[in-house]
N, C-alpha and C positions, 0 to 999 in steps of 0.2 A: 516409467520414470527413468529407467536406464537410458532411454532414448534422449531425454533432456540433457543428460550428462555427456552425450556424444555429439553435441552440436559444434559446427565450425566456429572458431573464435578468430580474432584478428591475426593471431599467430599462424593460422592455417591458410591465409590468403595473401596474394601479392597485390598490394594496393598502391604501389609507387606511382605517383602522378595521375592516379585514377580520379574519375568523377564519382563521388560517393554520396548516397542519400542516407541520412541517419534519422531513425525515429527516436526522438528524445522525449523526456517527460518534463515539459516546462509548464505544467499545470500548477502555477504558483499563485499565492495570494497577491492581488493588486488592489491598492486603494488610491483613489484620485490620480490614476495614471502612473503610480509608482509601485514597484515590486517591494512588498514588505518583508518577504522571507525568501532569499535567493538559494536556499539549500539545494533544491532540485537542479538548479542551473549549475551550481558548483559540482554536484554529483556527476553531471554529464561531461565535465571538463577532461578527465583522463582519456576518454575515447576520442574526443575532438582533438586534443593535443597530440595524441598518437598519430592520427591521420594527417594533421598539419606537418608533423615531422617527416611524413612520407610525401610531402608536396601535393596533397590531394586538393581537389576542388570540392567543397563541402556544401551540401544542401540539407537543411534541417527542417524536420516536420514535427509538430506537436499539436495536441489539442489543448484547450483551456476551457474548463467548465463544460456545461451542457448548452447546446444551442437549440432552442425550441420554437423560435419565431423570428421574423425579419427584424423586429425591434432589438433582439439580442445582437444582431449584426450591425444595424445602423447606429445604435447608441455608442458603439466602439468600446463598451465596457469589457467585452470579452476578446479584445484584440491582443495579439502577442507583441504589438509595437513596443510597450514598455520594457520587454525583455532585452531588446537590442542594446539599450544603454548599459544594462548590467553585463551583458556578454562582451560588449566592447571594452568595458573597464577591466574585465577579467582576462581579456586577450588583447592587450594594447598594441601588440606588434602585427595585428592582422585586421584586414577590413571586414567588418560585420555589416552586411547589407540586409535590407528588409523589403519584402513586397507585401502590399496589403491585400493580395489575392493568393490563391494556392494552386490555380490551374488556368490553362488557356495560353494564348500566344505570348503574352507578356512574360509568363513564367519561362516558357521555352527560350525566349529571347534572352532573358536575364541569365539563364543557366549556360547558354552558349557563350556569353561574354565573360563568364567566370574565369578568373586566373588562378593558378596554383597558389594555395595559401589563403584564398578568400573564402568567406562563409556567407551563405545566403539563407536567411530564415524566411520561410513562407508563412502566410497567415494561418491561423487556427484551422486545423483540419476539419473540425466539426461545423465550420461555416457551410460545408457541403451537405449537411443534414437538412438544410432548409433551402428550397429553390427560390427563384426570382418572384414567384407568385405568393411566397410565404407558406407554401405547403411543406409539412414535415416529411421529407423523403428519405432521410437517414442513409445517404449514399456512403458516408464514412462508417457510421455505426453498424450498418448491415453488410459491410464488406462488398460494396458494389464492384463488379468485375471491371467495368470500363474505367472507373476511378483508379483502381489498383494498377491497371495497365498503364494509365496515363502517368502516374507518379513513377512507376518502374522504368518508363521510357526516358526519364530525365538523367539516369545514371547507369553505370555498369555494375556497381556494387551496392548492396543494401546492408546496413548494419542496424540491427534492432537493439537499442540500449534503453528502452522504456519499460522497466519491469512493472511499473505501476499499472500498465494497461496490457500486460502479457496474458492476462486471463480473459481478454476480450478478443473476438474475431473481427477486426476492423480492416478497412481498405488500406490504412497506413501502416499496418504490420503484416497481417496474413496476405492481404491483397498484393502488396509490393513483392513480398517473398516468393509468391507463386509465379510472378512474371519477369523476374530479373535473373541475369546470368549467374551472379554470385551473391550469396547471402551468408551472414554470420551474426553472432551475438557480440555486443560490445563489452567493455571491461566492467561496467556497472552490473549488467545482467550476470556476467560470469561470477562476480563477487557475491551476488545474491544467491545464485545456485550453490556455490561452494559453501556458504554459511548455512543456508536452509537445509542442505544435505547433512549437516552435522547433527540435525535433529531427526530428519526422516530416515537416514541410513546409518546403522550401527553407532548410535550416540553413546557417549560416555555415561555410565550409570552411577547413581540414580538419576532418572529423568523426571522432572516435575513440570507440568504445564499449568499455567494460570490463564483461565478464560473468563473474560468479562463481557461487557457490552449488553445491549438491550434485549436481544431475542434469541431464544433457543433455536428457532427455525434457521437463523443465520449461521449457527455454529454446529448444527446437527451432524453433518458429515465429518467435521474436524474432530468433534468429541469422539465419535465412533472410531475414527482412525487413530486418535491419540490413546484410546483405551488399549490398542495393540502395541503402542510405542512407549507410553509413559508409565512410570511406577506410581505416580500420584497426579491427580488432576484437581486443582483448587478452583472452585467456581464462585464468581462474584458478579458484580454488575446487576442490572435489572432482571436478567434472565433467571437469576437465582430464585425469584419468587414463584415462577412456574414450577420449579423443582420442589420447593417447599410445600406448595399447594397439594402436591401428590401425597405428601406425608401428613395431610390434614392440619398444617400449621396455618394460623390466622395471619394472612399477609396484608390485611387492611385494604387500602386503596392502591397498593403498589401495582406497577405495570405487570400485566398477566397475559399469557397467550393460552386461552382456554382450549383452542384446537390442538395445542401441543402437549396437553397433560398426559395423554396416553403414551406418547413418545418419550416424554421426560421420565415417566415411571419405568419404562423399559430400560432407559439408559442407566438409571439409578440401580436397577436390579443387576444389569450386566456389569456395572463398575462398582459394585458395593464395597469392594476392598480397596478401591483406588480413589473414588471421588470424595472430596471434602466440601461441605457446604458451610457458609458462615453461621455463627451462633448468635451474633448480635448486630444491630443495625442502628444507623442514625436516621431518625424519622421526623417528618413534619406533617402538619395537617393538610397542607396544600402545596403544589409545586412552586415554591418560592425559596429564595436564598435566605432562610430564617434560621434562628438559633435552634439546633436540633434536640430531640429527646432520644435517649438510648432505650431501645426495646430488645428483649431477647426472644429467641425462638420459643422458649417455654412460656413467656408472658403473652406472646402474640403481638401483632402490631396495633390492634385495638382501634381500627378506623383510620389509622395514619398510613402514610406512604414512606417506604424506605428509600433513601437516596444515596446511601453509602454503607460500607461495612463498618462495624464498631471496633473499639479498641481490643476487646478480647479476641475477636476473629483475627485481627492483625497479629496478635501474639501467637495464636495457634498456627496461622499460615507461616509465620516466621520460623516456628519450630519444624514445620513440615519441609521448609525449604533449606534448613540448616546444612544438611549433608549433601545436597544436590550437586551433581557435576554438570548437568545440562538443564537449562531452564528456557522454556518458550512461553512468552506472554503476549496475549492478544485480547484487547478489550479492557477499558478502564474499570476500576472497582466501584466507581460512583459517578455522580454528576460533578465532575471536576471543574466545570465552568462556574459552579457556585463556590464561593470561598468557604462556606460552612461544610462543604462536602468533598473536600480535596484530600482529607487525611488518609483515606484508604489507598488511593492511587499513589499519593506521595510516599506513604509508608512502604508500599511494595517497591517503588523506585529505590528508596533508601536501602532496603534489604538486598535488592539485586546489585546495587552499586558496591555494597560491602562484600557480597559473595564473589563478585568479579575481581575486585582489587585485592582482597585479603585471602581469598580461598581459591582464586583462579578458576572459578566455575565459568562455563560457557553460557552467557546470558544473551538471549536474542529477543528483541522487541519486534513484533510483527506489524510494523507500519501503521498507517491510518491514524485513527483517533488516539491509539495508545502512544504512538510516537509524538503526536501533537501535545498530548497531555504531559508526557515526560518533559518535553522542552518548555512548555508553558509554566511548569512547576519548578523550573530552574535547573534541570538536569541537562547534561550534554552528551554528545555521542561517545566521548571518552569515558563515560560512566558505565558503559555496557560493552559487551563484546561486539555486538552488531545491532544496528537499528535498520530494519528493512525499509525500503522506499515504497513498498507496495502493500497496502492493507489487505485488500481482496486477493491479490496475487499470492501473497505469502500464505494466506489461509488455504487457498486452493492447492498450493504446492504441498503443504502439510497434510491436506485431505487426501493427497494422492491423485487429484484430478489433473487431466492434461491441461497445459497452458497453451492455447492456440498460437499466440504470438511467438512462442519459442518452438513449438512443434513444427511450425511451417519453415523454419530455418534448415538449411542443408546440413546433413550429417557429415562428420569428418571423413 
């Protein structure tokens, strides 16, 4: 982990007038050819603007969604073209150019013609995952050496600023870093590491972690690592039913991972003084957005499925969070997409907002679904200390797992 904190940043390189290739995260929602949420584009601006101030010629690489077949490419629905309009509006004094390919002679030609202060966005990197015959070859996703070398040959400096994919070993992050003269992390990744380190290294105590989401298997490593870091771990989301099942609680038809029961039992034994489970749930008889019934752990769920934590649990969680100085939250408390099952996630957001503003607690939301839930429920970035841009990457950072996209960058 110490190695991650020792990576070259923009301050460590001389980029004046250089040709720079940046891996950004423009994996944004697009509907009918229009970007519906530009937050990730805005998050990349500080690094782009820094390089523009140093008269750089900038090449941008990003993925957009997954590419599984030729139709994904030919339909144009996963093209980065709509991003250009947003980027041009955000940078009105600079030319933002776009190529509907990301490799080959036309890319080399466009890069050679680039002038200082111009930006060239190349097409979705994952277009390289499917070949002309429609075969799934995953050149980007499996870090193909030739592809990494080709992209690296376009510039003299590589800046990785895509934290959302830092936990993946792709040709557009690890591949380029391996074959370019100079590499560093951008301002966004620097900010991510600084904030996540406040949880992983010497956090202010008490430390409380809130873990939700669907599966114990997804959170196994992070729970084990947080048992070493946190003073309390509050568990919610669908994964809670696997934990309750080990205590012979009737969980009805709630989501269950039978193969994880033994592991869940071990976690509860190991963290018996730290782990808190919900006491009541909002339940329905089938997976629909219907008016819920409240059931307690004592009553059992009686053939119903739990889709959110109940009011009593929210009060208990609030009490457990009351004196916390550091809070890490990853995973919604319930099916927040359903109006009847937003109360748990919304309640946790409100508690964290108050702790941040009134008690100056450090509150970090670990990206992905949790960040999407907070925003969709009317909360803003200003309501928390930090919202990570990477769900999987932030989890793996807290797990203590190496992040290949950052590990490949040169050390100071």
